[in-house]
N, C-alpha and C positions, 0 to 999 in steps of 0.2 A: 538642059535636060539630063538627069541621070541615066546612064546607059549599063546594061548588064557586063559584069566583069567575068569573061570566060574562065579564067583561072580559078576564081573563087567558086564559080557554079561546078567546075569539075571536081574540086576538093570536096564540095557537099555531095555531090553525086557518089564518089569514090566511098565517102563513109556511109551512105545508105546502101551501097552494094554489100559492103561488109557486115550491115545490119541485117540485111536480107539473106546473104549466105551462111553467115555464122561459122566461117571456117576460115583457114588460112588459104590465101590467095597469091598466085605468083603474078608478075609483071604481065605475062602474056594471058593469064585468066582474066585480069582486070582490064586489059585493053579490049578483049572481046566483049566482056561484060558492059563495058562503057562505050564501045563503038568508038575506040581512040587508036591513033597510031601508037605503037608500042614504044617508040622513042618518046613522045609525049608524056605516056603513062610512066615511063621510067623516071623521068625528070620530076614528076608530081611525087611519086613513091619516095625518090631519093630525098626530096626536101622535106616531106612530112618524116621521114625515119631520122634526118639529121637534127629535127627539131623536137624529136622525142615523142611524137604522136603514133608512130608505127614501130612495131618490132620486126626483125627479120631473122629467121630460122637460118643456123649455120650451114646445114647441109642442103635442104631443098631450097632455100633462098626464097620461102615465101614470106608473106607479110601478114600483119595482123595489128589492129589498133591496141595501143598500151592503155594502162589505167589513167593515164594523164587527162584522156578525153572525159572519163567518168568523173574524175576530180573536179574538172572545170565544169562540167554540166551540173554537178551537185552545188558548186558555189554560186552559179547562174540561178539555179532554181531556189536557192536559199534567199535571194533577192528578186524574186519574181515580179517584174513590173506590170503583170496582168492587171493587178488591183489598182495600180496607179493609172494605167490606161483606161480602165473601167470607171474611175473616179471622175477623172478629167472629161470623159464623154458625157457622164450624167450632169456634171456642171455645167457643160456646154448646152446641153439641151435646156436645163433650168434657165440659163441666161438668155437663150433665144426665145423661150416661150413664157417664161414664168411658171411653168407647171413643173410638177416633180418628175425628176429624171431617174431612170433606173436602168442597171444592167444585171443580167442574170443568165444562169446555164441550167441545163437539165441534169439532175441527179437523182437517179432511181425513181423515175416516174412523177418528181415534184421539180419545182423551179426553185434554186437557191439564189437569193438576191446577193450578188457580189458588191455592188455599189450602189448608192442612193444619195441624190441630191434633192433637199426638200424645195418644193415651190415656193414662190415669193407671195403667193396670193394669200389673203387671210383665211380663205376657204380653200384647203388643200389637201392632198392625200399625204399621210404621213405613215412611215414604215421604219424599218430597221434592216442594217447589213445582217446577213445571216438568216433572215426569215425565210421561210419556205412556203411556197404558194402552190395550191393545187392546180395541177398541169391543165385540167379540163376547162378552168376558167381564166387562164392566163394568157394575155396577148403575148408576153414574153415568150411563154413556152410554145404557143402555136407557132410564133413566128420562127423559133428554132427548129421545131419539127419539120417546117416547110424546107430545110436544108438537106434533109435526108430523103429517104424513100417513102412511099405510100405504108409499105409493110412495116417499116421500123417506127413511123408515126402511130400505126395501129398498136404495135406491141407496147410502145411506151404508154400509150393512153389506157392500155389494159391492166398496168402495173398497179394502180390504186382504185379504190372504188369511186365511181363517178356520182358524187353526192349532189344534192340540191342546196347549195350554199346561200343562193341569192334568187331573186325572182326571175332573173333572165339566165340562170345556169343550165347549161345544155348537159344531158346526161345520156343522150342517144348517141352511141359510137359512130353510126353511119353519118350524123350530122357533123360530129366533131371532126371525122376524117373529110368531109366536104370543106369545112371551114379551112383545115390546113391546106388541102388542095387549092382552094381560092388565094390563100396566102403565098403559095408556091407560085401560082400564075401572076399575081399581080405585084408580088415582091414586099408586102406589108399586112399586118394583122390588125383588125379593129375589133375591140370587144366593148360591149357596155351592159351595165347591171348584171354581169355574170358572175362576178367574185364578190361583189357589195351593191347593194341598191344606191343607185345614184352616182355610181363610179364608172368612167370609161377609160380605156387606155388605147393607144396606138403602138404598134411595135415594128421593128425590122431585124433582120439577123444577117450574120456573115462570119468570118473567121479572123481571129487574132492568132497568127501562125496556123497551127493545126487546131487551135481550140474554138469549137463553136459557141458563140454568145450571141444574146439578143439584147436590144436596147429598147425602152420604151418610155413614152410620155403618159403620166396618169393624172387625172383630175376629174372634177365635177361633170357629169354626163351633158349636161346642158351647154356649159362653156367649152368643153371638148368638142361637141358636135359644132358650135359656131365657129371655131378656130381649127377645125380638122385639117383643112389644106395647109395653113400655115405650120401646124405641128408636124405634117408629114414632110413639108420641106425642110424644116429643121431636122428632122430624123434623117432623111436622105443626105444632107450636108454632113452631119456628123458620122454617119455610116461611111460615106466617102473617104473621110479622113482617117477612121479607125480600123474599118474592116476589108478583108478581101472578099471578094463574092463567093469564093469556094477555098477549100483547104488546098494548099500547095502540094500536098501528098496525094491528092485525088485526081483523076483524069477529068476533063471538062465533062459536065453532065449533059446527056443527051436530052432532047425534049421530052418532058414527063408524060406518061400515058394518063390519059383523062378517065377518072372514075366516076361512077354514078354517085345520083345523089344518094424527219429529223428531229429537228427542233420544232417549235410552234409553226402552225400552217397560218399563213396570213391569206386574207380572202382577195384583195384587189390583184390587178395585174400587175 
């Protein structure tokens, strides 16, 4: 069983302190802010300074990260594995269920499809990476909204017009907020005939690092109803492999307060 490496955790905490404070810091400053003995903090600072990740002022002997961190971060970002993670997750969902697997994230009141694995049934949902789905009809979007606060969900849902896209589209903001609250309570979101007549989708959400994402399975409503339990089990299995339940940068969420009852837009979930 893997275990937490304290030295690695301290290194990342130290960098987060610099990001928060945005100023040069002494050994004693950092020891206080990180709640560490000054001797342990000194060793860590010395190591990072010797490796070129920190500079040290000549007179005040204070530290600050060098541009080497930025260079490395840019190199890492250029090969961002997020899309590979999303694609593999969608393929796993397709292989487990035969239905279309999708991964998406919120962008300005719509859901952008990051990855897509087309189902294997003759009758299946077909879409494309890069499609933008109307948030109020999207299982992906509502699942992702459930990660945040009710206030943020309401704000996102107000960013775009709530149009009647299909027979089951919901355009009442209060009902949509109640849907998101239900997803928050149960951990998954189901929609049917909201983005396209005859189409249903089931979705879960979580974090890849600090990035909130959602995964869904979409297919014909009758077939999805018949196999909903199996689809939900597949989603939970892939969710456990891919996602953290919350962002590592956020504190654990307290119990939620219960509330009363770009490019082309794609209709389904």
